[in-house]
FIDRENKE-989139 format. One record per residue: residue number from 1; residue in one letter; x, y negated, z negated of N, C-alpha, C in turn. Coordinates in steps of 0.001 Angstrom, whole numbers. Layout:
BEGIN
NUM, a, X, Y, Z, X, Y, Z, X, Y, Z;
...
END
This chain:
BEGIN
1, m, -115367, -124815, -96890, -116579, -124602, -97157, -116750, -123529, -98264;
2, r, -116699, -122094, -97902, -117114, -120603, -98484, -116098, -121087, -99848;
3, i, -114869, -121588, -100063, -113934, -121477, -101560, -114719, -122966, -102686;
4, l, -114981, -124041, -101664, -115653, -125165, -102628, -117389, -124230, -102937;
5, s, -117357, -123536, -102272, -119538, -123332, -102738, -118830, -122058, -104025;
6, e, -118074, -121778, -104043, -117732, -120773, -105140, -117125, -121327, -106533;
7, y, -116913, -122375, -106440, -117214, -122898, -107189, -118154, -123889, -107933;
8, l, -118787, -124544, -107126, -120086, -125219, -106982, -121110, -124543, -107226;
9, e, -121141, -123747, -107105, -122367, -123000, -107370, -122522, -122071, -108792;
10, p, -121003, -121274, -108880, -121419, -120792, -110556, -121527, -122383, -111204;
11, l, -120569, -123210, -111548, -120627, -124464, -111664, -122217, -124903, -112250;
12, a, -122385, -125194, -111352, -123831, -125786, -111440, -125146, -124807, -112082;
13, r, -124875, -123321, -111779, -125220, -122164, -112878, -125368, -121934, -114086;
14, f, -124284, -122595, -114277, -123554, -122005, -115637, -123871, -123652, -116367;
15, r, -124009, -124160, -115824, -124074, -125539, -116455, -125706, -125582, -116530;
16, h, -126998, -125343, -116046, -128237, -124911, -115808, -128524, -124191, -116912;
17, e, -128132, -122638, -116948, -128189, -121722, -118337, -127570, -122307, -119612;
18, q, -127279, -123116, -119628, -126137, -123864, -120973, -125131, -122502, -121561;
19, i, -124813, -121693, -120320, -123282, -121323, -120903, -122092, -122267, -121768;
20, q, -122260, -121875, -122159, -120736, -122851, -122916, -119549, -121858, -122718;
21, d, -119305, -120667, -122925, -117726, -119659, -123461, -118334, -118547, -122661;
22, t, -117495, -117269, -122803, -117184, -116040, -122291, -116703, -115508, -122713;
23, v, -116708, -113665, -122774, -116200, -112799, -123446, -116179, -112335, -122529;
24, v, -115444, -111676, -121570, -115068, -110657, -120675, -114633, -109379, -120662;
25, f, -115198, -108345, -119894, -115214, -106792, -120592, -114455, -106796, -118985;
26, f, -113148, -105683, -119062, -112837, -105262, -117983, -112559, -103786, -118472;
27, g, -112552, -102793, -117614, -112758, -101199, -117237, -113273, -100695, -116131;
28, s, -113193, -99510, -115878, -113198, -98230, -114630, -114414, -98282, -114173;
29, a, -114474, -98625, -113137, -116185, -99074, -112136, -116176, -97641, -111160;
30, r, -115415, -97061, -111805, -115217, -95641, -110736, -116140, -94337, -111286;
31, f, -116865, -94921, -112439, -117896, -93418, -112863, -118900, -94398, -113371;
32, r, -120215, -93856, -113478, -121387, -94464, -114379, -122056, -92722, -115599;
33, g, -123151, -93797, -115955, -123442, -91865, -116687, -124666, -92298, -115793;
34, r, -124749, -90212, -116037, -125528, -89826, -115415, -126974, -88320, -115830;
35, e, -126430, -88378, -117117, -127084, -88106, -117980, -126813, -87844, -119142;
36, e, -127295, -89327, -120109, -126398, -89669, -121632, -126390, -88953, -122597;
37, a, -127826, -87843, -122794, -127632, -86650, -123526, -127218, -86082, -123891;
38, h, -126414, -85481, -122214, -125226, -84664, -122173, -123767, -85091, -122348;
39, h, -123839, -86113, -122411, -122691, -86856, -121987, -121951, -86802, -120877;
40, e, -122935, -86860, -119780, -122022, -86189, -118073, -121986, -87289, -117467;
41, l, -120550, -87181, -116731, -120516, -88589, -115997, -119941, -88192, -114115;
42, e, -120756, -89421, -113631, -120312, -88731, -112012, -119972, -90059, -111644;
43, l, -118751, -89661, -111406, -117679, -90507, -110405, -118205, -90883, -109305;
44, l, -117439, -92517, -109311, -117689, -92869, -107582, -116831, -93001, -106645;
45, d, -117262, -92721, -105207, -116325, -92838, -104431, -115518, -93636, -104299;
46, n, -115615, -94934, -104740, -114111, -96316, -104938, -115058, -97307, -106090;
47, t, -113513, -97807, -106013, -114272, -98894, -107188, -115491, -99782, -107066;
48, g, -116422, -99791, -108215, -117356, -101028, -107519, -118561, -99807, -106699;
49, s, -118095, -98688, -106336, -119283, -98011, -104840, -120432, -97807, -105122;
50, s, -121296, -97418, -104945, -122806, -96906, -105044, -122490, -95428, -104584;
51, r, -121730, -94991, -104065, -122330, -94138, -103169, -120435, -92604, -104008;
52, p, -121694, -91611, -104625, -120741, -90390, -104988, -119081, -90168, -104500;
53, a, -118404, -90011, -105473, -117204, -89577, -105113, -117787, -88170, -104404;
54, p, -116691, -87145, -103633, -116830, -86316, -103255, -116716, -84910, -103828;
55, l, -117462, -83536, -103818, -118062, -82806, -105180, -116325, -82628, -105184;
56, s, -115753, -82360, -104918, -113743, -81901, -104496, -113486, -82878, -106042;
57, e, -113295, -84179, -105630, -112886, -84517, -106541, -114189, -84969, -108439;
58, q, -115126, -84692, -108122, -116262, -84696, -109590, -115545, -84076, -110681;
59, p, -115941, -83763, -112122, -115901, -83129, -112916, -116276, -81272, -112611;
60, a, -115610, -80919, -113593, -116427, -79239, -112803, -117541, -79230, -114033;
61, s, -118379, -78505, -113962, -119178, -78065, -115209, -119234, -77076, -115697;
62, p, -119218, -76885, -116756, -119566, -75555, -117923, -119383, -74405, -116682;
63, p, -120878, -74203, -116498, -120664, -72489, -115225, -119502, -72377, -114228;
64, d, -119303, -73698, -113409, -117753, -73795, -112934, -116715, -73425, -113490;
65, i, -116628, -73909, -114444, -115255, -73471, -115108, -115402, -71934, -115398;
66, a, -116269, -71797, -115905, -116381, -70700, -116338, -116483, -69201, -115772;
67, a, -116382, -69429, -114142, -116819, -68804, -112649, -115359, -68682, -112480;
68, g, -114450, -69696, -113110, -113520, -69772, -111968, -113231, -70406, -110752;
69, k, -114413, -71373, -110640, -114949, -72034, -109182, -114011, -73077, -109399;
70, a, -113847, -73765, -110485, -113229, -75269, -110439, -111520, -75713, -110410;
71, s, -111382, -76617, -109368, -109798, -76426, -109568, -109438, -76953, -110480;
72, d, -108275, -77656, -110391, -106973, -78198, -111512, -107592, -79298, -111897;
73, l, -108120, -79991, -110486, -108486, -81270, -111154, -109835, -81904, -110904;
74, q, -110848, -80672, -111079, -112063, -81186, -111419, -111977, -80840, -112824;
75, r, -111102, -78995, -113033, -111009, -78631, -114881, -110565, -80100, -116174;
76, k, -109623, -81156, -115044, -108706, -81899, -116206, -110258, -83083, -116017;
77, r, -110241, -83265, -114778, -112029, -84187, -114944, -113088, -83715, -115777;
78, a, -112825, -82869, -115982, -114043, -82513, -116856, -114038, -82569, -118291;
79, v, -112857, -82778, -118696, -112257, -82957, -120174, -112240, -84282, -119923;
80, a, -111702, -85526, -118958, -111328, -86492, -119213, -112885, -86946, -119293;
81, a, -113895, -86219, -118309, -115133, -86986, -118334, -116060, -87763, -119585;
82, v, -115879, -86535, -120680, -116205, -86244, -121757, -115910, -87896, -122499;
83, e, -114651, -88287, -122756, -113482, -89194, -123282, -114212, -90424, -122407;
84, m, -114020, -90178, -121252, -114966, -91490, -120671, -116120, -92080, -120802;
85, a, -116781, -90989, -120949, -118464, -91263, -120997, -118361, -92082, -122855;
86, r, -117617, -91266, -124094, -117435, -91829, -125162, -116862, -94028, -124618;
87, y, -116454, -93627, -123820, -116060, -95459, -123717, -117461, -95999, -123557;
88, y, -117893, -95782, -122134, -119309, -96411, -122368, -119924, -97172, -123430;
89, e, -120320, -95545, -124044, -120885, -96145, -125061, -120254, -96902, -125631;
90, d, -119268, -97126, -125680, -118367, -97847, -127169, -119092, -99442, -126535;
91, a, -118071, -99353, -124958, -117875, -100871, -124646, -119803, -100844, -124883;
92, r, -120862, -100306, -124858, -122131, -101071, -124935, -122630, -101295, -126451;
93, r, -121845, -100657, -127218, -121637, -100790, -128683, -121251, -102414, -128906;
94, l, -120246, -102335, -128385, -119096, -103042, -128420, -120075, -104862, -128404;
95, a, -120582, -104143, -126705, -121106, -105571, -126152, -122133, -105982, -126738;
96, q, -123327, -104958, -127709, -124339, -105402, -128622, -123561, -106279, -129581;
97, l, -123222, -105681, -130812, -122342, -106240, -132068, -122285, -107388, -131360;
98, l, -121318, -108021, -130283, -120964, -109630, -129792, -121800, -109715, -130061;
99, t, -123084, -109674, -128970, -124394, -110932, -128632, -124820, -111083, -130103;
100, q, -125662, -109903, -130598, -126109, -109759, -131849, -125462, -111326, -132830;
101, w, -123794, -110950, -133013, -123181, -111588, -134027, -123273, -113132, -133272;
102, a, -123468, -113559, -131564, -123275, -115082, -131142, -124564, -115705, -131131;
103, k, -125824, -114463, -131113, -127043, -115771, -130751, -127228, -115586, -132578;
104, k, -126610, -115642, -133847, -126819, -116394, -134962, -125488, -117486, -135153;
105, i, -125047, -118307, -134102, -124413, -119040, -134004, -124979, -120046, -133668;
106, p, -125301, -121165, -134590, -125730, -122353, -134312, -125639, -123267, -133129;
107, s, -126237, -123322, -132331, -125414, -123936, -131091, -126494, -124459, -130389;
108, r, -126677, -125517, -129442, -127867, -125734, -128490, -127552, -124826, -126903;
109, k, -125977, -124735, -127222, -125499, -123773, -125637, -124816, -122191, -126600;
110, h, -125310, -121535, -125239, -125110, -119961, -125538, -123502, -120041, -125397;
111, r, -123123, -119315, -126861, -122017, -118635, -127052, -121048, -117210, -126451;
112, f, -120084, -117296, -125979, -119169, -115878, -126156, -120231, -115291, -125285;
113, v, -120975, -115643, -124222, -121839, -114741, -123153, -121112, -113324, -122709;
114, i, -121092, -112370, -122978, -120750, -111079, -121858, -121188, -111380, -120944;
115, t, -119393, -110741, -120037, -119349, -111474, -118480, -118548, -109621, -118388;
116, s, -119116, -109562, -117208, -118361, -108466, -116713, -118105, -108604, -114951;
117, g, -117943, -108089, -114594, -117796, -108017, -112587, -118631, -107271, -111897;
118, g, -119754, -107135, -112898, -120868, -107039, -112267, -121444, -105625, -111948;
119, g, -120156, -104564, -111304, -120993, -103343, -111317, -121070, -102543, -112137;
120, p, -120896, -100929, -111534, -121446, -100027, -112972, -119933, -99214, -113645;
121, g, -120184, -98215, -114219, -119134, -97795, -115308, -118900, -98660, -116154;
122, i, -118166, -99747, -116738, -117472, -100139, -118290, -118246, -101505, -118245;
123, m, -118870, -102165, -116647, -119243, -103454, -115955, -120695, -102849, -116308;
124, e, -121186, -102400, -116175, -122335, -101908, -116935, -122790, -101311, -118058;
125, a, -121728, -100905, -118759, -121786, -100574, -120091, -121917, -102179, -121229;
126, a, -121419, -102698, -120663, -121250, -104119, -120725, -122202, -105000, -121013;
127, n, -122983, -105678, -119877, -123692, -106179, -119594, -125179, -105076, -120016;
128, r, -125609, -103951, -120112, -126774, -103475, -120648, -126284, -103606, -122057;
129, g, -125065, -103653, -123202, -124978, -103587, -124516, -125485, -104907, -125056;
130, a, -125178, -106411, -123804, -125998, -107402, -124404, -127437, -107503, -123944;
131, w, -127408, -107048, -122695, -129180, -107073, -121993, -129881, -106758, -123639;
132, e, -129535, -105510, -123794, -130049, -104320, -125353, -130414, -105598, -126437;
133, a, -129633, -106274, -127008, -128990, -107537, -128203, -130203, -108347, -127076;
134, g, -130588, -108388, -126672, -131687, -109763, -126436, -130922, -110898, -125973;
135, g, -129210, -110853, -124813, -128541, -112030, -124823, -128750, -112274, -123113;
136, k, -127936, -113135, -122720, -128246, -113150, -121388, -126395, -112850, -121487;
137, t, -126753, -112700, -119638, -125021, -111953, -119722, -125213, -111978, -118354;
138, i, -123717, -111937, -118354, -122944, -112259, -116570, -122702, -111333, -115297;
139, g, -122540, -111513, -114463, -121627, -110425, -113574, -121513, -111379, -112525;
140, l, -120496, -110694, -111894, -119261, -112031, -111258, -119049, -110503, -110484;
141, n, -120088, -110558, -109745, -119541, -108665, -108456, -118459, -109690, -107545;
142, i, -118296, -108732, -106562, -117688, -109221, -105456, -117719, -108435, -104063;
143, r, -118074, -109073, -102898, -118158, -107873, -102130, -117258, -107295, -101455;
144, l, -117319, -105983, -101215, -116586, -104937, -100569, -117208, -104584, -99415;
145, p, -115686, -103457, -98723, -116587, -103295, -96902, -116900, -102124, -97325;
146, f, -117248, -102107, -98514, -118720, -100348, -98163, -119602, -100476, -99141;
147, e, -120905, -99799, -99489, -122272, -99661, -99645, -121947, -100117, -101653;
148, q, -122764, -100683, -101672, -121961, -101395, -103610, -123497, -101939, -103733;
149, a, -123812, -101806, -105224, -124934, -103404, -105756, -125021, -103232, -107341;
150, p, -125107, -104949, -107484, -124396, -105774, -109371, -125458, -104350, -110037;
151, n, -125183, -103890, -110921, -126060, -103118, -112172, -127147, -104133, -112548;
152, p, -127648, -103622, -112959, -129556, -104147, -113318, -129815, -104881, -114511;
153, y, -128530, -104806, -115470, -128720, -105454, -116636, -128509, -106580, -116376;
154, i, -127718, -107318, -115695, -127103, -108647, -115474, -128710, -109412, -114824;
155, t, -128430, -110866, -116129, -129180, -111935, -116113, -129286, -112425, -114695;
156, p, -130542, -112031, -114240, -130939, -112379, -112696, -130128, -113992, -112335;
157, s, -130381, -115058, -113264, -129778, -116224, -112178, -128237, -116731, -112963;
158, l, -127400, -114935, -113957, -125947, -115424, -113890, -125571, -114468, -113350;
159, n, -126123, -113142, -111673, -125907, -112776, -111042, -124872, -113728, -109907;
160, f, -124071, -113014, -109625, -123068, -113869, -108708, -122501, -112946, -108529;
161, e, -121917, -112976, -106531, -121425, -112550, -105392, -120205, -112683, -104611;
162, f, -119409, -112978, -105090, -118115, -113612, -104317, -117412, -112968, -103136;
163, h, -117254, -113715, -101940, -116207, -113347, -101194, -115128, -113055, -101326;
164, y, -114502, -114120, -102511, -113049, -114460, -102557, -112418, -113865, -103918;
165, f, -111389, -113011, -104110, -110882, -112181, -105133, -110269, -113608, -106277;
166, f, -109960, -114255, -105377, -109471, -115875, -106576, -110780, -116524, -107340;
167, m, -111635, -116772, -106153, -112309, -117240, -106834, -113032, -116693, -107741;
168, r, -113688, -115744, -107715, -114119, -114531, -109131, -112769, -114674, -109978;
169, k, -111640, -114179, -109688, -110775, -114444, -110960, -110898, -115631, -111996;
170, l, -110946, -116795, -110705, -111188, -118204, -111874, -111920, -118617, -113001;
171, w, -113136, -117585, -112176, -114325, -118012, -113249, -114435, -116709, -114286;
172, f, -113372, -116162, -114684, -113321, -114565, -115400, -112504, -115854, -116522;
173, a, -111652, -116360, -115951, -110689, -116758, -116369, -110803, -118463, -117116;
174, y, -111880, -119380, -116256, -112023, -120619, -116780, -112683, -120646, -117942;
175, l, -113731, -119797, -118376, -115150, -120227, -119407, -114364, -118594, -120480;
176, s, -113605, -117541, -119959, -113037, -116446, -121049, -112726, -116992, -122660;
177, k, -112943, -117134, -123924, -112275, -117010, -124804, -111768, -116142, -125289;
178, a, -111874, -114760, -125259, -111714, -113616, -125620, -111800, -112385, -123904;
179, l, -111216, -111364, -123974, -110854, -110930, -123359, -110978, -109387, -123846;
180, v, -111654, -107764, -122847, -111699, -107014, -123943, -111369, -106246, -122514;
181, v, -110480, -105082, -122772, -109503, -103666, -121221, -110128, -103075, -121750;
182, f, -111066, -101779, -121430, -111440, -100550, -121439, -110441, -99919, -120216;
183, p, -110546, -98831, -120628, -109698, -97752, -119767, -110016, -98088, -118038;
184, g, -109183, -98174, -117133, -109649, -98629, -115863, -108063, -98208, -114881;
185, g, -108921, -98288, -113282, -107640, -98413, -112827, -106362, -99355, -112225;
186, f, -106545, -98978, -110609, -105758, -100908, -110720, -105971, -102119, -110665;
187, g, -107880, -102194, -110822, -108260, -103704, -110508, -107933, -103595, -111830;
188, t, -108690, -103171, -113194, -108342, -103335, -114661, -106813, -103812, -114827;
189, i, -106082, -102762, -114359, -104622, -102900, -114443, -104076, -104533, -113916;
190, d, -104395, -104948, -112717, -104809, -106077, -112595, -104543, -107123, -113143;
191, e, -106160, -106852, -113351, -106944, -108654, -114051, -106220, -108528, -115102;
192, m, -106042, -107484, -116207, -105486, -107491, -117863, -104297, -108292, -117381;
193, f, -103035, -107659, -116897, -101846, -108552, -117054, -101700, -109707, -115934;
194, e, -102776, -110173, -115387, -102581, -111642, -114538, -103443, -112568, -115918;
195, i, -104328, -112225, -116853, -104497, -112691, -118005, -103414, -113267, -119226;
196, l, -102274, -112036, -118937, -101666, -111816, -120187, -100268, -112953, -119433;
197, t, -100048, -112708, -118507, -99086, -113709, -118187, -99523, -114760, -118150;
198, l, -100314, -115639, -117300, -101162, -117141, -117747, -100780, -117238, -119000;
199, t, -101279, -116036, -120451, -100835, -116537, -121239, -99457, -117026, -122459;
200, q, -99067, -115563, -121061, -97294, -116052, -121745, -96891, -116854, -121146;
201, t, -97278, -117158, -120034, -96545, -118291, -119386, -97147, -120015, -119490;
202, q, -97800, -119792, -120483, -98923, -120795, -120970, -99740, -121842, -120338;
203, k, -100036, -121131, -119513, -100303, -121650, -118338, -102538, -121895, -118711;
204, l, -102631, -121092, -119746, -103951, -121597, -120217, -104217, -122641, -121060;
205, a, -105369, -123145, -121367, -104851, -124414, -122211, -105986, -124065, -122907;
206, k, -105897, -122917, -123635, -106492, -122304, -125032, -106007, -121339, -125576;
207, k, -106464, -120909, -126823, -106291, -119544, -126937, -107386, -118254, -126511;
208, i, -106175, -117401, -126201, -107259, -116262, -126087, -107190, -115165, -127232;
209, t, -108029, -114344, -127345, -108301, -113403, -127806, -108168, -111909, -127132;
210, v, -107279, -111031, -126966, -107343, -109971, -125847, -106899, -108936, -126876;
211, v, -107611, -107941, -126591, -108196, -106587, -127111, -108045, -105467, -125963;
212, i, -106851, -104748, -126280, -106682, -103412, -125776, -107668, -102062, -126095;
213, y, -109103, -101892, -125433, -109669, -100550, -126484, -109235, -99619, -125371;
214, g, -109274, -98280, -126770, -108352, -97224, -126205, -106910, -97141, -126036;
215, s, -106090, -97590, -127460, -104571, -96799, -127576, -104719, -95700, -126796;
216, e, -105353, -94466, -127099, -104365, -93147, -126526, -104297, -93434, -124917;
217, y, -105354, -93845, -124178, -105339, -93538, -123298, -103732, -95311, -122288;
218, w, -104105, -96175, -122982, -103694, -96785, -122125, -101386, -96735, -122988;
219, k, -101870, -96103, -123564, -99843, -95688, -124567, -100040, -94948, -123204;
220, k, -100721, -93892, -122709, -100106, -93214, -121654, -99662, -93862, -120608;
221, v, -100599, -94192, -119668, -100705, -95460, -118997, -99353, -96148, -118379;
222, f, -99609, -97030, -119742, -97362, -98041, -119475, -97304, -97746, -120954;
223, n, -95563, -97740, -120696, -94520, -98253, -121987, -94230, -99068, -122199;
224, l, -95065, -100157, -123635, -94326, -102004, -123191, -92954, -101541, -124317;
225, d, -92423, -100950, -124720, -91234, -101081, -125202, -90320, -100880, -124402;
226, v, -90931, -100162, -123194, -89574, -99975, -122386, -89297, -101447, -121534;
227, l, -90589, -102125, -121737, -90294, -103607, -121409, -89047, -104409, -122387;
228, v, -89916, -104213, -123429, -88919, -105118, -124723, -87836, -104431, -124552;
229, d, -87220, -103257, -124303, -86134, -102729, -125009, -85303, -103393, -122941;
230, t, -85776, -103184, -122310, -84696, -103492, -121732, -84936, -105007, -121211;
231, g, -85301, -105718, -121895, -85487, -107257, -122242, -86185, -107732, -120264;
232, a, -87178, -107007, -120482, -88434, -108012, -119339, -89246, -108294, -119724;
233, i, -89791, -108395, -120915, -89875, -109051, -122255, -89950, -109269, -123195;
234, s, -90354, -109811, -123849, -89831, -110794, -125040, -90729, -110168, -126694;
235, p, -89976, -109663, -127323, -90901, -108852, -127935, -91822, -109630, -129020;
236, k, -92342, -110928, -128929, -93691, -111487, -129178, -94007, -111497, -127950;
237, d, -94398, -110873, -126934, -95024, -110764, -126111, -95767, -109360, -126399;
238, i, -96210, -108738, -127614, -96361, -107836, -127872, -97870, -108304, -128495;
239, d, -97641, -109633, -129312, -98172, -110237, -130191, -99448, -110920, -129029;
240, l, -99198, -110468, -128128, -99865, -110948, -126926, -101541, -110525, -126882;
241, f, -101964, -109346, -127597, -102648, -108778, -127344, -103280, -107740, -128734;
242, q, -103839, -107163, -128626, -104245, -106185, -129695, -105124, -104866, -129785;
243, f, -104622, -103325, -130286, -105108, -102397, -129843, -106073, -102504, -130563;
244, a, -107642, -101116, -130072, -108886, -101310, -130704, -108905, -99627, -130865;
245, d, -109681, -98744, -131185, -110162, -97309, -131446, -111202, -97527, -131311;
246, t, -112093, -98572, -132115, -113660, -98259, -132393, -114296, -99553, -131874;
247, p, -115600, -99989, -131621, -116065, -101061, -131563, -116425, -101878, -132953;
248, e, -116424, -101144, -133407, -116634, -102088, -135014, -115015, -102190, -135229;
249, q, -113770, -101866, -135038, -112440, -102368, -135183, -111889, -103819, -134448;
250, a, -113087, -103593, -132857, -112585, -104163, -132108, -113182, -104955, -131909;
251, f, -114466, -105467, -132445, -115685, -106836, -132555, -114835, -107343, -134139;
252, a, -114091, -107178, -134633, -113922, -107573, -135925, -112510, -108166, -135702;
253, i, -112042, -107871, -134223, -110388, -109077, -134073, -110998, -109743, -132820;
254, l, -112539, -109330, -132728, -112383, -110654, -131668, -113666, -111574, -132170;
255, r, -114470, -111283, -133295, -114900, -112183, -134354, -113663, -113340, -135055;
256, n, -112746, -112508, -135713, -111597, -113154, -136530, -111367, -113765, -135785;
257, g, -110856, -113971, -133949, -110049, -113987, -133139, -110801, -115872, -132551;
258, l, -112197, -115159, -132794, -113020, -116452, -132047, -113627, -117428, -133427;
259, t, -113072, -117091, -134286, -113423, -118037, -135432, -112217, -118685, -136066;
260, e, -111078, -118269, -135815, -110310, -118273, -136168, -109732, -119780, -134434;
261, n, -109670, -119550, -133987, -109518, -120504, -132836, -110954, -121555, -132297;
262, y, -111582, -120919, -132490, -112803, -122252, -132205, -113691, -122614, -133356;
263, l, -114514, -121450, -133876, -115862, -122209, -134565, -115002, -122547, -135537;
264, a, -114498, -121915, -136438, -113618, -122650, -137443, -113313, -124878, -137246;
265, q, -112229, -124444, -136309, -112534, -125748, -135604, -113541, -126841, -135077;
266, e, -114545, -126517, -134744, -115747, -127038, -134169, -116428, -127447, -135722;
267, l, -116399, -126483, -136348, -117066, -126727, -137288, -116049, -128024, -138555;
268, a, -114967, -128132, -138590, -114301, -128854, -139443, -114296, -130881, -138050;
269, a, -114201, -130512, -137245, -114346, -130964, -136296, -116037, -132049, -136814;
270, a, -116668, -131649, -136718, -118649, -131889, -136657, -118820, -132129, -137834;
271, t, -117604, -131836, -139216, -118095, -131956, -140261, -117346, -133668, -140567;
272, a, -116634, -133907, -139709, -115598, -134792, -140225, -116177, -136135, -139245;
273, n, -117224, -135869, -138271, -117886, -136838, -136886, -118933, -136651, -138164;
274, a, -120024, -135981, -138669, -120969, -136525, -139745, -120243, -137654, -140106;
275, h, -119481, -136967, -141132, -118961, -138196, -142609, -118540, -139237, -141641;
276, v, -117890, -139632, -140808, -117750, -140855, -140173, -119054, -141556, -139475;
277, a, -119758, -140539, -139077, -121217, -141081, -138764, -122172, -141182, -140057;
278, n, -121924, -140906, -140739, -123088, -140600, -141443, -124734, -139787, -141165;
279, g, -124160, -138680, -140773, -124997, -137905, -140338, -126042, -138558, -139339;
280, a, -125725, -139252, -138127, -126410, -140121, -137372, -125704, -140009, -135805;
281, g, -126712, -139762, -134636, -126077, -139273, -133532, -126386, -138090, -133039;
282, n, -126374, -137367, -132020, -126419, -136128, -131391, -125620, -135671, -130529;
283, h, -124044, -135807, -131100, -123114, -135158, -129887, -123154, -133663, -129658;
284, d, -122548, -133486, -128629, -122253, -132222, -128158, -121628, -131139, -129022;
285, e, -120628, -132367, -129798, -119734, -131892, -130139, -120056, -131136, -131636;
286, d, -121655, -131680, -132199, -121677, -131202, -133627, -122706, -130062, -133273;
287, l, -121985, -128388, -132917, -122666, -127365, -132493, -123111, -126616, -134425;
288, m, -122326, -127226, -135289, -122566, -126352, -135964, -122927, -127634, -137148;
289, a, -123669, -128675, -137499, -124120, -129307, -137827, -125170, -128670, -139206;
290, g, -125279, -129507, -140350, -126489, -128665, -141211, -125162, -127075, -142073;
291, w, -124428, -126918, -141653, -123425, -125743, -141616, -122387, -125945, -142495;
292, t, -122245, -125205, -143936, -121092, -125342, -144498, -120394, -123893, -144122;
293, v, -118533, -124228, -144634, -117927, -123296, -144221, -118228, -121666, -144425;
294, e, -119235, -121358, -146137, -118678, -120602, -146487, -119910, -120020, -145571;
295, e, -121130, -120604, -145697, -122491, -120397, -145044, -121736, -119393, -143550;
296, f, -121176, -119779, -142757, -120865, -119630, -141263, -120150, -118389, -141326;
297, l, -118627, -118385, -142119, -117741, -117525, -142096, -117914, -116620, -142907;
298, s, -116875, -115710, -143256, -117388, -114804, -144032, -116169, -115448, -145477;
299, p, -116372, -114764, -146591, -115528, -115773, -147682, -114551, -115734, -146988;
300, e, -113645, -114375, -146565, -112452, -114321, -146164, -112081, -115647, -145645;
301, m, -112703, -115628, -144425, -112182, -116144, -143366, -112637, -118087, -143595;
302, a, -113222, -117697, -144275, -113638, -119126, -144849, -112531, -119335, -146042;
303, r, -111590, -118647, -146667, -110518, -119424, -147830, -109657, -119181, -146953;
304, t, -109141, -118884, -145963, -108621, -119073, -144346, -108269, -120435, -143867;
305, s, -109631, -121092, -143687, -109620, -121960, -143336, -110326, -123584, -143922;
306, k, -109530, -123308, -145172, -109469, -124272, -146247, -107568, -125349, -146489;
END
């Protein structure tokens, strides 16, 4: 019964809120913004936890480093904290760009809605960016055996708490048309490779654009060339994703992928239907009725679609 409810309740709410599809953000949930003006971070005790990690695990402050009071781990995390603060702001900016663009798509339903795991860190940044851009935003939280709470930027009616990880993963994949993977740990890696495996094995009945954000971080974490060289994966599997290092670069990849795989095809189908029906009718497929390819797509994309 609980499994069924974790399918039917989100389905009903997505339909009520007119959510057609999503862009999913994955990334670390172990840090949260503390003093944004100074780009300081506070590490959390566990993934998604609302409790701070012990002081011995927190990034060292400049005075502690100068006084020689910081451990080697604290010094390393102080350096990393600056970079992780940048990833928070980049995720926030990218979510803003995507939401602003998606809101301009002429459709009766909400397109490419920013979705996260609903917690702190990168998840909060993604929901926050979409919220700041005036869009709906989804949080797929998970019940954990320690104190946790959803971030405050999720649209209230689209704030979910799952008991089962596999049902949560179903909803990450079911509506998503693109995936953005920011630096993270075990959970992020698990979710990323699960989507890549589904894509590699053609178990997803759709094309999905995958952006791995922060090439320097991820190329330290894993070496995919080794998998290719040993035959564990095919060279073409590297083409399942693209790296990006700025919000603008990631947005361009996502916009082009979503346009090529979905919007251009929908526009062509709607135009064909309009010709057949002589402009009559009111179909859900007519997502961009009245728009030309040149008006909606960039000039370069318009030329590609012809």
